[in-house]
C-alpha positions in Angstrom: 0.0 0.0 0.0 1.0 3.6 -0.6 1.4 5.4 2.7 0.6 8.8 1.3 -0.9 10.1 -1.9 1.6 10.1 -4.7 2.9 13.4 -6.1 0.5 15.0 -8.5 1.2 17.2 -11.6 -0.5 18.3 -14.7 0.3 16.3 -17.8 0.5 17.8 -21.3 -2.7 16.9 -23.1 -3.2 17.7 -26.8 -0.2 20.0 -26.7 -1.0 22.0 -23.6 -1.6 21.7 -19.9 -5.1 21.3 -18.5 -6.7 24.4 -16.9 -9.4 22.8 -14.8 -9.1 21.5 -11.2 -6.9 18.5 -10.5 -8.4 15.1 -9.7 -7.8 13.7 -6.2 -5.7 10.6 -5.9 -8.3 9.1 -3.6 -10.7 9.1 -6.5 -8.3 7.4 -8.9 -7.3 4.8 -6.2 -11.0 4.0 -5.6 -11.7 3.6 -9.3 -8.8 1.2 -9.7 -9.8 -0.8 -6.6 -13.5 -1.2 -7.5 -13.5 -1.6 -11.2 -14.7 -4.9 -12.5 -13.0 -4.9 -15.9 -9.6 -3.6 -16.9 -8.1 -3.3 -20.4 -4.5 -4.4 -20.4 -2.1 -3.5 -23.3 1.1 -5.4 -23.9 3.5 -5.6 -26.8 5.3 -8.6 -28.2 9.1 -8.8 -28.7 8.6 -7.5 -32.3 6.4 -4.6 -31.0 3.0 -6.1 -32.0 0.2 -4.8 -29.8 -2.0 -7.1 -27.7 -4.9 -5.6 -25.8 -7.5 -7.6 -23.8 -10.0 -7.1 -21.0 -9.2 -8.8 -17.7 -10.5 -9.1 -14.2 -7.8 -8.0 -11.7 -6.9 -6.6 -8.3 -5.4 -3.2 -7.5 -3.5 -3.1 -4.2 -1.5 0.1 -4.6 1.1 0.3 -6.1 0.5 -3.1 -7.8 -2.1 -4.4 -10.2 -2.4 -8.2 -10.5 -4.3 -10.3 -13.0 -4.3 -13.9 -14.3 -3.8 -14.6 -18.0 -2.9 -17.0 -20.7 0.3 -17.7 -22.6 0.3 -14.8 -25.1 0.2 -12.1 -22.5 2.8 -14.0 -20.4 5.1 -14.2 -23.4 4.7 -10.5 -24.1 5.4 -9.5 -20.6 8.5 -11.7 -20.5 9.7 -10.1 -23.7 8.7 -6.5 -23.0 7.6 -5.7 -19.4 6.1 -2.2 -20.2 2.3 -2.4 -19.8 -0.6 0.0 -19.9 -3.9 -0.6 -18.1 -7.0 1.4 -18.7 -10.5 1.3 -17.1 -13.5 1.0 -19.3 -14.8 4.6 -19.2 -13.8 7.1 -21.8 -15.1 10.0 -19.6 -14.0 9.1 -16.1 -10.6 7.9 -17.1 -7.9 6.1 -15.1 -4.8 4.8 -16.9 -1.8 3.3 -15.2 1.6 2.5 -16.8 4.3 0.3 -15.3 6.6 -2.6 -15.5 5.2 -6.1 -15.3 6.5 -9.5 -14.3 5.2 -13.0 -14.0 4.5 -14.0 -10.4 6.1 -17.4 -9.4 6.3 -17.1 -5.6 3.8 -19.5 -3.9 2.9 -17.0 -1.1 2.3 -14.2 -3.6 0.1 -16.5 -5.8 -1.9 -17.4 -2.7 -2.4 -13.7 -1.7 -3.6 -13.0 -5.3 -6.1 -15.9 -5.1 -7.5 -14.7 -1.8 -7.9 -11.2 -3.0 -9.3 -12.2 -6.4 -11.8 -14.7 -4.9 -13.1 -12.1 -2.4 -13.5 -9.5 -5.2 -15.1 -11.6 -7.8 -16.8 -14.4 -5.7 -14.8 -17.0 -7.6 -13.0 -20.2 -6.5 -9.5 -19.9 -8.0 -6.8 -21.9 -6.4 -3.1 -22.1 -6.7 -2.1 -24.9 -9.1 1.7 -25.2 -9.2 3.0 -21.9 -10.6 -0.4 -20.8 -12.0 -3.9 -20.3 -10.7 -7.2 -21.6 -12.0 -10.4 -23.5 -11.4 -12.1 -26.5 -13.0 -14.3 -24.3 -15.3 -11.7 -21.9 -16.8 -8.5 -23.9 -16.7 -5.2 -22.3 -15.4 -3.1 -19.3 -16.2 -0.2 -17.4 -14.9 -0.4 -14.3 -12.7 1.1 -11.0 -13.7 1.9 -8.2 -11.3 2.3 -4.7 -12.7 4.2 -2.2 -10.5 2.5 1.1 -11.3 5.0 3.9 -12.1 2.6 6.6 -13.3 -1.2 6.9 -13.2 -3.3 9.4 -15.2 -6.8 10.4 -14.5 -9.6 12.8 -15.4 -13.3 13.2 -14.8 -15.6 14.2 -17.7 -13.0 16.4 -19.3 -9.3 16.4 -20.1 -9.2 19.8 -18.4 -9.1 17.9 -15.1 -6.3 15.6 -16.2 -3.9 14.8 -13.4 -0.7 12.7 -13.4 0.5 10.9 -10.3 4.1 9.6 -10.1 4.2 6.6 -7.7 7.2 6.2 -5.4 9.7 3.7 -6.7 10.1 1.9 -3.4 7.4 0.8 -1.0 
């Protein structure tokens, strides 16, 4: 967890800085925690884009989700990831570095958090997680480096730089 709100600034949007009020970090944090669906964008070793919706869990400063082999391969080749919530008006975007989770304790924490959020019955299966209905997949953790957010208008756009060590 982040002890204090990350430092906020105004990003350049469409060639200029927004003039409206900044958005509070608490709003962005809440959006990330309570969203049901997240769009995750990765790139392959050759730079080919791959974007898919996922269910996942935000525990600042980390976002974790379970996925199949293509996303795992992309993250292994190119760890830079972008995650976007569904809304195009109340926008939250996070960018950061991803890695595949292999530690049993970390996988178990993910399963507990995920099951509580989505009322599912995932379990740790070796170095992956899964259930009898959907099969298994790896878990990816994205360490957020920067988060962008705005409400209704880019004039409220705010950028938060997350601390590198927590």
